[in-house]
PDB file of N, CA, C and O in Angstrom:
ATOM      1  N   MET A   1     -19.202 -63.343 -42.417  1.00  0.00           N
ATOM      2  CA  MET A   1     -17.816 -63.176 -42.351  1.00  0.00           C
ATOM      3  C   MET A   1     -17.207 -64.034 -41.325  1.00  0.00           C
ATOM      4  O   MET A   1     -16.041 -64.403 -41.470  1.00  0.00           O
ATOM      5  N   LYS A   2     -17.895 -64.380 -40.305  1.00  0.00           N
ATOM      6  CA  LYS A   2     -17.393 -65.295 -39.230  1.00  0.00           C
ATOM      7  C   LYS A   2     -17.129 -66.670 -39.852  1.00  0.00           C
ATOM      8  O   LYS A   2     -16.138 -67.322 -39.526  1.00  0.00           O
ATOM      9  N   ASP A   3     -17.999 -67.095 -40.728  1.00  0.00           N
ATOM     10  CA  ASP A   3     -17.868 -68.451 -41.403  1.00  0.00           C
ATOM     11  C   ASP A   3     -16.541 -68.456 -42.299  1.00  0.00           C
ATOM     12  O   ASP A   3     -15.780 -69.423 -42.301  1.00  0.00           O
ATOM     13  N   LEU A   4     -16.329 -67.340 -43.033  1.00  0.00           N
ATOM     14  CA  LEU A   4     -15.076 -67.267 -43.869  1.00  0.00           C
ATOM     15  C   LEU A   4     -13.892 -67.354 -43.056  1.00  0.00           C
ATOM     16  O   LEU A   4     -12.993 -68.122 -43.398  1.00  0.00           O
ATOM     17  N   LEU A   5     -13.787 -66.619 -41.969  1.00  0.00           N
ATOM     18  CA  LEU A   5     -12.589 -66.581 -41.121  1.00  0.00           C
ATOM     19  C   LEU A   5     -12.436 -67.964 -40.427  1.00  0.00           C
ATOM     20  O   LEU A   5     -11.340 -68.513 -40.316  1.00  0.00           O
ATOM     21  N   GLU A   6     -13.511 -68.455 -40.004  1.00  0.00           N
ATOM     22  CA  GLU A   6     -13.391 -69.839 -39.359  1.00  0.00           C
ATOM     23  C   GLU A   6     -12.926 -70.973 -40.289  1.00  0.00           C
ATOM     24  O   GLU A   6     -12.182 -71.882 -39.923  1.00  0.00           O
ATOM     25  N   TYR A   7     -13.429 -70.836 -41.510  1.00  0.00           N
ATOM     26  CA  TYR A   7     -13.019 -71.913 -42.395  1.00  0.00           C
ATOM     27  C   TYR A   7     -11.554 -71.743 -42.753  1.00  0.00           C
ATOM     28  O   TYR A   7     -10.878 -72.765 -42.876  1.00  0.00           O
ATOM     29  N   ILE A   8     -10.995 -70.550 -42.932  1.00  0.00           N
ATOM     30  CA  ILE A   8      -9.619 -70.423 -43.381  1.00  0.00           C
ATOM     31  C   ILE A   8      -8.760 -70.735 -42.165  1.00  0.00           C
ATOM     32  O   ILE A   8      -7.776 -71.450 -42.354  1.00  0.00           O
ATOM     33  N   VAL A   9      -9.018 -70.277 -40.920  1.00  0.00           N
ATOM     34  CA  VAL A   9      -8.179 -70.505 -39.823  1.00  0.00           C
ATOM     35  C   VAL A   9      -8.166 -71.952 -39.393  1.00  0.00           C
ATOM     36  O   VAL A   9      -7.127 -72.447 -38.956  1.00  0.00           O
ATOM     37  N   LYS A  10      -9.276 -72.645 -39.501  1.00  0.00           N
ATOM     38  CA  LYS A  10      -9.365 -74.108 -39.182  1.00  0.00           C
ATOM     39  C   LYS A  10      -8.515 -74.891 -40.110  1.00  0.00           C
ATOM     40  O   LYS A  10      -7.992 -75.933 -39.714  1.00  0.00           O
ATOM     41  N   SER A  11      -8.333 -74.439 -41.381  1.00  0.00           N
ATOM     42  CA  SER A  11      -7.483 -75.186 -42.271  1.00  0.00           C
ATOM     43  C   SER A  11      -6.087 -74.923 -42.149  1.00  0.00           C
ATOM     44  O   SER A  11      -5.279 -75.641 -42.739  1.00  0.00           O
ATOM     45  N   ILE A  12      -5.712 -73.928 -41.415  1.00  0.00           N
ATOM     46  CA  ILE A  12      -4.361 -73.474 -41.197  1.00  0.00           C
ATOM     47  C   ILE A  12      -3.770 -74.175 -39.891  1.00  0.00           C
ATOM     48  O   ILE A  12      -2.630 -74.639 -39.901  1.00  0.00           O
ATOM     49  N   VAL A  13      -4.562 -74.229 -38.808  1.00  0.00           N
ATOM     50  CA  VAL A  13      -4.068 -74.609 -37.603  1.00  0.00           C
ATOM     51  C   VAL A  13      -3.942 -76.169 -37.396  1.00  0.00           C
ATOM     52  O   VAL A  13      -4.501 -76.940 -38.176  1.00  0.00           O
ATOM     53  N   ALA A  14      -3.216 -76.603 -36.358  1.00  0.00           N
ATOM     54  CA  ALA A  14      -3.073 -78.062 -36.182  1.00  0.00           C
ATOM     55  C   ALA A  14      -4.257 -78.475 -35.250  1.00  0.00           C
ATOM     56  O   ALA A  14      -4.686 -79.626 -35.335  1.00  0.00           O
ATOM     57  N   ALA A  15      -4.773 -77.645 -34.420  1.00  0.00           N
ATOM     58  CA  ALA A  15      -5.899 -78.029 -33.463  1.00  0.00           C
ATOM     59  C   ALA A  15      -7.082 -77.163 -33.843  1.00  0.00           C
ATOM     60  O   ALA A  15      -7.282 -76.110 -33.237  1.00  0.00           O
ATOM     61  N   PRO A  16      -7.902 -77.579 -34.858  1.00  0.00           N
ATOM     62  CA  PRO A  16      -9.021 -76.752 -35.310  1.00  0.00           C
ATOM     63  C   PRO A  16     -10.116 -76.743 -34.213  1.00  0.00           C
ATOM     64  O   PRO A  16     -10.942 -75.832 -34.258  1.00  0.00           O
ATOM     65  N   ASP A  17     -10.188 -77.578 -33.332  1.00  0.00           N
ATOM     66  CA  ASP A  17     -11.253 -77.551 -32.232  1.00  0.00           C
ATOM     67  C   ASP A  17     -11.036 -76.412 -31.271  1.00  0.00           C
ATOM     68  O   ASP A  17     -11.975 -75.953 -30.621  1.00  0.00           O
ATOM     69  N   ALA A  18      -9.792 -75.945 -31.173  1.00  0.00           N
ATOM     70  CA  ALA A  18      -9.450 -74.851 -30.252  1.00  0.00           C
ATOM     71  C   ALA A  18      -9.739 -73.460 -30.824  1.00  0.00           C
ATOM     72  O   ALA A  18      -9.539 -72.455 -30.141  1.00  0.00           O
ATOM     73  N   VAL A  19     -10.206 -73.398 -32.069  1.00  0.00           N
ATOM     74  CA  VAL A  19     -10.422 -72.059 -32.668  1.00  0.00           C
ATOM     75  C   VAL A  19     -11.771 -71.468 -32.078  1.00  0.00           C
ATOM     76  O   VAL A  19     -12.813 -72.123 -32.053  1.00  0.00           O
ATOM     77  N   LYS A  20     -11.669 -70.312 -31.658  1.00  0.00           N
ATOM     78  CA  LYS A  20     -12.943 -69.525 -31.038  1.00  0.00           C
ATOM     79  C   LYS A  20     -12.909 -68.153 -31.717  1.00  0.00           C
ATOM     80  O   LYS A  20     -11.889 -67.466 -31.763  1.00  0.00           O
ATOM     81  N   ILE A  21     -14.025 -67.815 -32.213  1.00  0.00           N
ATOM     82  CA  ILE A  21     -14.190 -66.508 -32.848  1.00  0.00           C
ATOM     83  C   ILE A  21     -15.328 -65.769 -32.105  1.00  0.00           C
ATOM     84  O   ILE A  21     -16.418 -66.328 -31.987  1.00  0.00           O
ATOM     85  N   THR A  22     -15.129 -64.612 -31.633  1.00  0.00           N
ATOM     86  CA  THR A  22     -16.219 -63.802 -31.015  1.00  0.00           C
ATOM     87  C   THR A  22     -16.382 -62.480 -31.890  1.00  0.00           C
ATOM     88  O   THR A  22     -15.427 -61.959 -32.465  1.00  0.00           O
ATOM     89  N   GLU A  23     -17.631 -62.010 -31.933  1.00  0.00           N
ATOM     90  CA  GLU A  23     -17.818 -60.743 -32.616  1.00  0.00           C
ATOM     91  C   GLU A  23     -18.454 -59.751 -31.765  1.00  0.00           C
ATOM     92  O   GLU A  23     -19.367 -60.029 -30.987  1.00  0.00           O
ATOM     93  N   GLU A  24     -17.940 -58.540 -31.927  1.00  0.00           N
ATOM     94  CA  GLU A  24     -18.503 -57.380 -31.035  1.00  0.00           C
ATOM     95  C   GLU A  24     -18.784 -56.246 -31.959  1.00  0.00           C
ATOM     96  O   GLU A  24     -17.944 -55.902 -32.791  1.00  0.00           O
ATOM     97  N   ASN A  25     -19.991 -55.625 -31.838  1.00  0.00           N
ATOM     98  CA  ASN A  25     -20.263 -54.477 -32.613  1.00  0.00           C
ATOM     99  C   ASN A  25     -19.821 -53.252 -31.794  1.00  0.00           C
ATOM    100  O   ASN A  25     -20.233 -53.077 -30.647  1.00  0.00           O
ATOM    101  N   THR A  26     -18.975 -52.413 -32.406  1.00  0.00           N
ATOM    102  CA  THR A  26     -18.455 -51.213 -31.784  1.00  0.00           C
ATOM    103  C   THR A  26     -18.933 -50.028 -32.631  1.00  0.00           C
ATOM    104  O   THR A  26     -19.526 -50.240 -33.688  1.00  0.00           O
ATOM    105  N   ASP A  27     -18.696 -48.818 -32.204  1.00  0.00           N
ATOM    106  CA  ASP A  27     -19.003 -47.748 -32.992  1.00  0.00           C
ATOM    107  C   ASP A  27     -18.095 -47.575 -34.193  1.00  0.00           C
ATOM    108  O   ASP A  27     -18.451 -46.866 -35.135  1.00  0.00           O
ATOM    109  N   GLU A  28     -16.866 -48.240 -34.183  1.00  0.00           N
ATOM    110  CA  GLU A  28     -16.031 -48.216 -35.356  1.00  0.00           C
ATOM    111  C   GLU A  28     -16.284 -49.324 -36.332  1.00  0.00           C
ATOM    112  O   GLU A  28     -15.635 -49.385 -37.376  1.00  0.00           O
ATOM    113  N   GLY A  29     -17.250 -50.243 -36.012  1.00  0.00           N
ATOM    114  CA  GLY A  29     -17.580 -51.310 -36.871  1.00  0.00           C
ATOM    115  C   GLY A  29     -17.545 -52.610 -36.113  1.00  0.00           C
ATOM    116  O   GLY A  29     -17.648 -52.670 -34.888  1.00  0.00           O
ATOM    117  N   LEU A  30     -17.403 -53.589 -36.863  1.00  0.00           N
ATOM    118  CA  LEU A  30     -17.359 -54.973 -36.285  1.00  0.00           C
ATOM    119  C   LEU A  30     -15.970 -55.365 -35.869  1.00  0.00           C
ATOM    120  O   LEU A  30     -15.005 -55.253 -36.625  1.00  0.00           O
ATOM    121  N   LEU A  31     -15.897 -55.847 -34.593  1.00  0.00           N
ATOM    122  CA  LEU A  31     -14.540 -56.327 -34.102  1.00  0.00           C
ATOM    123  C   LEU A  31     -14.632 -57.799 -33.881  1.00  0.00           C
ATOM    124  O   LEU A  31     -15.468 -58.284 -33.119  1.00  0.00           O
ATOM    125  N   MET A  32     -13.724 -58.539 -34.583  1.00  0.00           N
ATOM    126  CA  MET A  32     -13.715 -59.982 -34.525  1.00  0.00           C
ATOM    127  C   MET A  32     -12.362 -60.386 -33.704  1.00  0.00           C
ATOM    128  O   MET A  32     -11.237 -60.018 -34.041  1.00  0.00           O
ATOM    129  N   LYS A  33     -12.632 -61.131 -32.671  1.00  0.00           N
ATOM    130  CA  LYS A  33     -11.595 -61.605 -31.850  1.00  0.00           C
ATOM    131  C   LYS A  33     -11.449 -63.119 -32.070  1.00  0.00           C
ATOM    132  O   LYS A  33     -12.367 -63.929 -31.945  1.00  0.00           O
ATOM    133  N   LEU A  34     -10.160 -63.405 -32.419  1.00  0.00           N
ATOM    134  CA  LEU A  34      -9.751 -64.776 -32.839  1.00  0.00           C
ATOM    135  C   LEU A  34      -8.902 -65.368 -31.720  1.00  0.00           C
ATOM    136  O   LEU A  34      -7.897 -64.772 -31.331  1.00  0.00           O
ATOM    137  N   GLU A  35      -9.279 -66.503 -31.207  1.00  0.00           N
ATOM    138  CA  GLU A  35      -8.518 -67.169 -30.229  1.00  0.00           C
ATOM    139  C   GLU A  35      -8.192 -68.555 -30.818  1.00  0.00           C
ATOM    140  O   GLU A  35      -9.046 -69.241 -31.379  1.00  0.00           O
ATOM    141  N   VAL A  36      -6.902 -68.929 -30.658  1.00  0.00           N
ATOM    142  CA  VAL A  36      -6.403 -70.247 -31.084  1.00  0.00           C
ATOM    143  C   VAL A  36      -5.601 -70.877 -30.058  1.00  0.00           C
ATOM    144  O   VAL A  36      -5.333 -70.216 -29.055  1.00  0.00           O
ATOM    145  N   ALA A  37      -5.155 -72.136 -30.177  1.00  0.00           N
ATOM    146  CA  ALA A  37      -4.315 -72.837 -29.246  1.00  0.00           C
ATOM    147  C   ALA A  37      -2.939 -72.083 -29.207  1.00  0.00           C
ATOM    148  O   ALA A  37      -2.564 -71.519 -30.235  1.00  0.00           O
ATOM    149  N   PRO A  38      -2.193 -72.045 -28.110  1.00  0.00           N
ATOM    150  CA  PRO A  38      -0.949 -71.402 -28.047  1.00  0.00           C
ATOM    151  C   PRO A  38       0.101 -71.863 -29.063  1.00  0.00           C
ATOM    152  O   PRO A  38       0.956 -71.097 -29.506  1.00  0.00           O
ATOM    153  N   ASP A  39      -0.004 -73.146 -29.409  1.00  0.00           N
ATOM    154  CA  ASP A  39       0.919 -73.666 -30.324  1.00  0.00           C
ATOM    155  C   ASP A  39       0.640 -73.214 -31.832  1.00  0.00           C
ATOM    156  O   ASP A  39       1.515 -73.226 -32.698  1.00  0.00           O
ATOM    157  N   ASP A  40      -0.624 -72.830 -32.036  1.00  0.00           N
ATOM    158  CA  ASP A  40      -1.041 -72.403 -33.361  1.00  0.00           C
ATOM    159  C   ASP A  40      -0.887 -70.902 -33.616  1.00  0.00           C
ATOM    160  O   ASP A  40      -1.047 -70.485 -34.763  1.00  0.00           O
ATOM    161  N   LYS A  41      -0.577 -70.040 -32.585  1.00  0.00           N
ATOM    162  CA  LYS A  41      -0.445 -68.725 -32.834  1.00  0.00           C
ATOM    163  C   LYS A  41       0.490 -68.240 -33.928  1.00  0.00           C
ATOM    164  O   LYS A  41       0.263 -67.274 -34.656  1.00  0.00           O
ATOM    165  N   GLY A  42       1.588 -69.033 -33.966  1.00  0.00           N
ATOM    166  CA  GLY A  42       2.620 -68.661 -34.982  1.00  0.00           C
ATOM    167  C   GLY A  42       2.143 -68.973 -36.327  1.00  0.00           C
ATOM    168  O   GLY A  42       2.546 -68.279 -37.261  1.00  0.00           O
ATOM    169  N   ARG A  43       1.308 -69.966 -36.541  1.00  0.00           N
ATOM    170  CA  ARG A  43       0.734 -70.326 -37.829  1.00  0.00           C
ATOM    171  C   ARG A  43      -0.255 -69.319 -38.321  1.00  0.00           C
ATOM    172  O   ARG A  43      -0.365 -68.994 -39.503  1.00  0.00           O
ATOM    173  N   VAL A  44      -0.979 -68.840 -37.312  1.00  0.00           N
ATOM    174  CA  VAL A  44      -2.052 -67.741 -37.713  1.00  0.00           C
ATOM    175  C   VAL A  44      -1.401 -66.421 -37.988  1.00  0.00           C
ATOM    176  O   VAL A  44      -1.844 -65.684 -38.869  1.00  0.00           O
ATOM    177  N   ILE A  45      -0.359 -66.101 -37.258  1.00  0.00           N
ATOM    178  CA  ILE A  45       0.300 -64.808 -37.452  1.00  0.00           C
ATOM    179  C   ILE A  45       1.184 -64.803 -38.612  1.00  0.00           C
ATOM    180  O   ILE A  45       1.232 -63.831 -39.366  1.00  0.00           O
ATOM    181  N   GLY A  46       1.944 -65.942 -38.795  1.00  0.00           N
ATOM    182  CA  GLY A  46       2.848 -66.087 -39.908  1.00  0.00           C
ATOM    183  C   GLY A  46       4.180 -65.323 -39.781  1.00  0.00           C
ATOM    184  O   GLY A  46       4.369 -64.568 -38.827  1.00  0.00           O
ATOM    185  N   ARG A  47       5.069 -65.510 -40.708  1.00  0.00           N
ATOM    186  CA  ARG A  47       6.351 -64.862 -40.634  1.00  0.00           C
ATOM    187  C   ARG A  47       6.021 -63.361 -40.959  1.00  0.00           C
ATOM    188  O   ARG A  47       5.352 -62.996 -41.925  1.00  0.00           O
ATOM    189  N   GLN A  48       6.601 -62.523 -39.989  1.00  0.00           N
ATOM    190  CA  GLN A  48       6.425 -61.034 -40.161  1.00  0.00           C
ATOM    191  C   GLN A  48       4.997 -60.609 -40.248  1.00  0.00           C
ATOM    192  O   GLN A  48       4.710 -59.524 -40.755  1.00  0.00           O
ATOM    193  N   GLY A  49       4.045 -61.459 -39.752  1.00  0.00           N
ATOM    194  CA  GLY A  49       2.677 -61.038 -39.803  1.00  0.00           C
ATOM    195  C   GLY A  49       1.951 -61.205 -41.068  1.00  0.00           C
ATOM    196  O   GLY A  49       0.851 -60.677 -41.233  1.00  0.00           O
ATOM    197  N   ARG A  50       2.542 -61.943 -41.995  1.00  0.00           N
ATOM    198  CA  ARG A  50       2.043 -62.013 -43.353  1.00  0.00           C
ATOM    199  C   ARG A  50       0.606 -62.737 -43.446  1.00  0.00           C
ATOM    200  O   ARG A  50      -0.281 -62.265 -44.158  1.00  0.00           O
ATOM    201  N   VAL A  51       0.434 -63.853 -42.724  1.00  0.00           N
ATOM    202  CA  VAL A  51      -0.811 -64.485 -42.646  1.00  0.00           C
ATOM    203  C   VAL A  51      -1.853 -63.668 -42.059  1.00  0.00           C
ATOM    204  O   VAL A  51      -2.930 -63.500 -42.632  1.00  0.00           O
ATOM    205  N   ALA A  52      -1.561 -63.136 -40.898  1.00  0.00           N
ATOM    206  CA  ALA A  52      -2.535 -62.256 -40.313  1.00  0.00           C
ATOM    207  C   ALA A  52      -2.981 -61.094 -41.107  1.00  0.00           C
ATOM    208  O   ALA A  52      -4.149 -60.706 -41.101  1.00  0.00           O
ATOM    209  N   GLN A  53      -1.986 -60.517 -41.825  1.00  0.00           N
ATOM    210  CA  GLN A  53      -2.332 -59.449 -42.714  1.00  0.00           C
ATOM    211  C   GLN A  53      -3.163 -59.844 -43.860  1.00  0.00           C
ATOM    212  O   GLN A  53      -3.967 -59.047 -44.345  1.00  0.00           O
ATOM    213  N   ALA A  54      -3.002 -61.085 -44.337  1.00  0.00           N
ATOM    214  CA  ALA A  54      -3.787 -61.558 -45.489  1.00  0.00           C
ATOM    215  C   ALA A  54      -5.185 -61.876 -45.042  1.00  0.00           C
ATOM    216  O   ALA A  54      -6.128 -61.686 -45.810  1.00  0.00           O
ATOM    217  N   LEU A  55      -5.365 -62.371 -43.785  1.00  0.00           N
ATOM    218  CA  LEU A  55      -6.712 -62.544 -43.166  1.00  0.00           C
ATOM    219  C   LEU A  55      -7.410 -61.292 -43.069  1.00  0.00           C
ATOM    220  O   LEU A  55      -8.589 -61.207 -43.411  1.00  0.00           O
ATOM    221  N   ARG A  56      -6.715 -60.250 -42.596  1.00  0.00           N
ATOM    222  CA  ARG A  56      -7.324 -58.885 -42.370  1.00  0.00           C
ATOM    223  C   ARG A  56      -7.779 -58.315 -43.684  1.00  0.00           C
ATOM    224  O   ARG A  56      -8.838 -57.693 -43.768  1.00  0.00           O
ATOM    225  N   THR A  57      -6.966 -58.527 -44.734  1.00  0.00           N
ATOM    226  CA  THR A  57      -7.334 -58.033 -46.112  1.00  0.00           C
ATOM    227  C   THR A  57      -8.562 -58.726 -46.595  1.00  0.00           C
ATOM    228  O   THR A  57      -9.520 -58.102 -47.051  1.00  0.00           O
ATOM    229  N   LEU A  58      -8.521 -60.135 -46.483  1.00  0.00           N
ATOM    230  CA  LEU A  58      -9.788 -60.812 -46.926  1.00  0.00           C
ATOM    231  C   LEU A  58     -11.128 -60.287 -46.247  1.00  0.00           C
ATOM    232  O   LEU A  58     -12.168 -60.087 -46.875  1.00  0.00           O
ATOM    233  N   LEU A  59     -10.963 -60.091 -44.881  1.00  0.00           N
ATOM    234  CA  LEU A  59     -12.142 -59.683 -44.176  1.00  0.00           C
ATOM    235  C   LEU A  59     -12.526 -58.250 -44.618  1.00  0.00           C
ATOM    236  O   LEU A  59     -13.714 -57.958 -44.751  1.00  0.00           O
ATOM    237  N   ARG A  60     -11.539 -57.350 -44.848  1.00  0.00           N
ATOM    238  CA  ARG A  60     -11.859 -55.908 -45.340  1.00  0.00           C
ATOM    239  C   ARG A  60     -12.589 -56.002 -46.634  1.00  0.00           C
ATOM    240  O   ARG A  60     -13.595 -55.312 -46.802  1.00  0.00           O
ATOM    241  N   VAL A  61     -12.120 -56.870 -47.635  1.00  0.00           N
ATOM    242  CA  VAL A  61     -12.818 -56.904 -48.827  1.00  0.00           C
ATOM    243  C   VAL A  61     -14.280 -57.409 -48.751  1.00  0.00           C
ATOM    244  O   VAL A  61     -15.194 -56.899 -49.399  1.00  0.00           O
ATOM    245  N   LYS A  62     -14.420 -58.445 -47.911  1.00  0.00           N
ATOM    246  CA  LYS A  62     -15.735 -58.917 -47.651  1.00  0.00           C
ATOM    247  C   LYS A  62     -16.677 -57.933 -46.961  1.00  0.00           C
ATOM    248  O   LYS A  62     -17.872 -57.881 -47.253  1.00  0.00           O
ATOM    249  N   ALA A  63     -16.134 -57.187 -46.079  1.00  0.00           N
ATOM    250  CA  ALA A  63     -16.862 -56.102 -45.412  1.00  0.00           C
ATOM    251  C   ALA A  63     -17.227 -54.965 -46.301  1.00  0.00           C
ATOM    252  O   ALA A  63     -18.298 -54.368 -46.197  1.00  0.00           O
ATOM    253  N   ALA A  64     -16.267 -54.668 -47.216  1.00  0.00           N
ATOM    254  CA  ALA A  64     -16.460 -53.555 -48.197  1.00  0.00           C
ATOM    255  C   ALA A  64     -17.737 -53.831 -48.979  1.00  0.00           C
ATOM    256  O   ALA A  64     -18.589 -52.959 -49.149  1.00  0.00           O
ATOM    257  N   LYS A  65     -17.846 -55.099 -49.459  1.00  0.00           N
ATOM    258  CA  LYS A  65     -18.982 -55.572 -50.285  1.00  0.00           C
ATOM    259  C   LYS A  65     -20.250 -55.345 -49.504  1.00  0.00           C
ATOM    260  O   LYS A  65     -21.277 -55.081 -50.131  1.00  0.00           O
ATOM    261  N   GLU A  66     -20.269 -55.428 -48.140  1.00  0.00           N
ATOM    262  CA  GLU A  66     -21.422 -55.275 -47.386  1.00  0.00           C
ATOM    263  C   GLU A  66     -21.519 -53.855 -46.799  1.00  0.00           C
ATOM    264  O   GLU A  66     -22.377 -53.657 -45.938  1.00  0.00           O
ATOM    265  N   ASP A  67     -20.755 -52.903 -47.169  1.00  0.00           N
ATOM    266  CA  ASP A  67     -20.672 -51.600 -46.730  1.00  0.00           C
ATOM    267  C   ASP A  67     -20.527 -51.621 -45.132  1.00  0.00           C
ATOM    268  O   ASP A  67     -21.320 -51.021 -44.407  1.00  0.00           O
ATOM    269  N   LYS A  68     -19.538 -52.300 -44.691  1.00  0.00           N
ATOM    270  CA  LYS A  68     -19.346 -52.414 -43.247  1.00  0.00           C
ATOM    271  C   LYS A  68     -17.893 -52.166 -42.966  1.00  0.00           C
ATOM    272  O   LYS A  68     -17.138 -52.023 -43.928  1.00  0.00           O
ATOM    273  N   ARG A  69     -17.447 -52.104 -41.785  1.00  0.00           N
ATOM    274  CA  ARG A  69     -16.073 -51.931 -41.419  1.00  0.00           C
ATOM    275  C   ARG A  69     -15.730 -53.123 -40.524  1.00  0.00           C
ATOM    276  O   ARG A  69     -16.594 -53.469 -39.719  1.00  0.00           O
ATOM    277  N   VAL A  70     -14.653 -53.745 -40.562  1.00  0.00           N
ATOM    278  CA  VAL A  70     -14.333 -54.838 -39.792  1.00  0.00           C
ATOM    279  C   VAL A  70     -12.818 -54.782 -39.308  1.00  0.00           C
ATOM    280  O   VAL A  70     -11.935 -54.342 -40.045  1.00  0.00           O
ATOM    281  N   ARG A  71     -12.577 -55.249 -38.045  1.00  0.00           N
ATOM    282  CA  ARG A  71     -11.178 -55.347 -37.481  1.00  0.00           C
ATOM    283  C   ARG A  71     -11.003 -56.745 -36.963  1.00  0.00           C
ATOM    284  O   ARG A  71     -11.921 -57.334 -36.391  1.00  0.00           O
ATOM    285  N   LEU A  72      -9.795 -57.283 -37.170  1.00  0.00           N
ATOM    286  CA  LEU A  72      -9.491 -58.567 -36.616  1.00  0.00           C
ATOM    287  C   LEU A  72      -8.409 -58.437 -35.561  1.00  0.00           C
ATOM    288  O   LEU A  72      -7.383 -57.797 -35.790  1.00  0.00           O
ATOM    289  N   GLU A  73      -8.639 -59.047 -34.401  1.00  0.00           N
ATOM    290  CA  GLU A  73      -7.739 -58.995 -33.282  1.00  0.00           C
ATOM    291  C   GLU A  73      -7.429 -60.468 -32.892  1.00  0.00           C
ATOM    292  O   GLU A  73      -8.344 -61.260 -32.662  1.00  0.00           O
ATOM    293  N   ILE A  74      -6.203 -60.794 -32.828  1.00  0.00           N
ATOM    294  CA  ILE A  74      -5.721 -62.102 -32.512  1.00  0.00           C
ATOM    295  C   ILE A  74      -5.409 -62.096 -31.065  1.00  0.00           C
ATOM    296  O   ILE A  74      -4.510 -61.362 -30.658  1.00  0.00           O
ATOM    297  N   VAL A  75      -6.099 -62.879 -30.226  1.00  0.00           N
ATOM    298  CA  VAL A  75      -5.983 -62.818 -28.766  1.00  0.00           C
ATOM    299  C   VAL A  75      -4.949 -63.944 -28.355  1.00  0.00           C
ATOM    300  O   VAL A  75      -4.661 -64.115 -27.171  1.00  0.00           O
TER     301      VAL A  75
END
């Protein structure tokens, strides 16, 4: 799942080297924290949060296939 998120986000942002993804296992499932350059936050979030919502949807679909739960947090 980390590879999928990293591939998509790096293709969106202007500074792909600044993309950092950390994973934490919690009792609610997998928590993925996404950090990008300050100038790229708007690109990752999108207008009215549409890009961020699309990323979360893709991760939920991937997690459902693996019988897991996942949350995405943009830091």
